[in-house]
C-alpha positions in Angstrom: 98.5 92.6 90.8 100.5 90.6 93.2 99.8 88.5 96.3 101.6 89.2 99.5 101.4 87.3 102.8 101.1 89.7 105.7 101.1 88.2 109.2 100.0 84.9 107.7 97.1 86.3 105.6 97.0 86.8 101.8 96.6 90.3 100.5 96.3 91.5 97.0 98.4 94.5 96.2 99.4 96.6 93.2 102.6 95.8 91.4 105.6 98.0 92.2 104.5 98.7 95.8 107.2 99.7 98.3 107.2 98.8 101.9 106.6 102.5 102.8 103.6 102.7 100.6 102.2 99.4 102.0 102.7 100.6 105.6 100.9 103.9 104.8 98.0 102.0 103.1 97.6 99.8 106.2 97.5 102.8 108.6 101.1 102.4 109.9 102.5 105.5 108.2 104.0 107.3 111.1 103.9 104.6 113.7 106.9 102.7 114.9 106.8 99.3 113.3 109.2 96.3 112.9 109.2 94.8 109.4 110.4 91.3 108.5 110.5 90.5 104.8 110.9 86.9 103.8 112.4 86.1 107.3 114.8 89.0 107.2 114.4 91.9 109.7 114.7 95.2 107.9 115.9 98.6 109.2 113.7 101.6 108.5 116.3 102.7 105.9 115.3 99.7 103.8 111.6 100.4 103.7 111.9 101.9 100.2 112.4 98.4 98.8 109.9 97.3 96.2 107.9 94.2 97.0 107.5 91.2 94.8 104.7 88.7 94.2 104.6 86.1 97.0 106.7 88.1 99.4 106.0 87.3 103.1 105.9 90.1 105.6 105.5 90.1 109.3 104.6 93.5 110.7 104.9 94.2 114.4 103.8 97.5 115.9 105.7 98.9 118.9 103.4 100.2 121.7 104.3 101.7 125.1 102.7 100.3 128.2 103.0 97.4 130.4 
């Protein structure tokens, strides 16, 4: 098990988890989302990256409206 910080809160996760798998488990599977990993903004092509213990993520969903 590893500990991730997601939007400022600690979460326990399985070792070897990818960003795609994490997003799916959090209900963001097909939704547009911006991911920042350890203060680095990622493009969707980088979402196959494996996460490591103590990684810090910021997840921002994109929603239409005004």
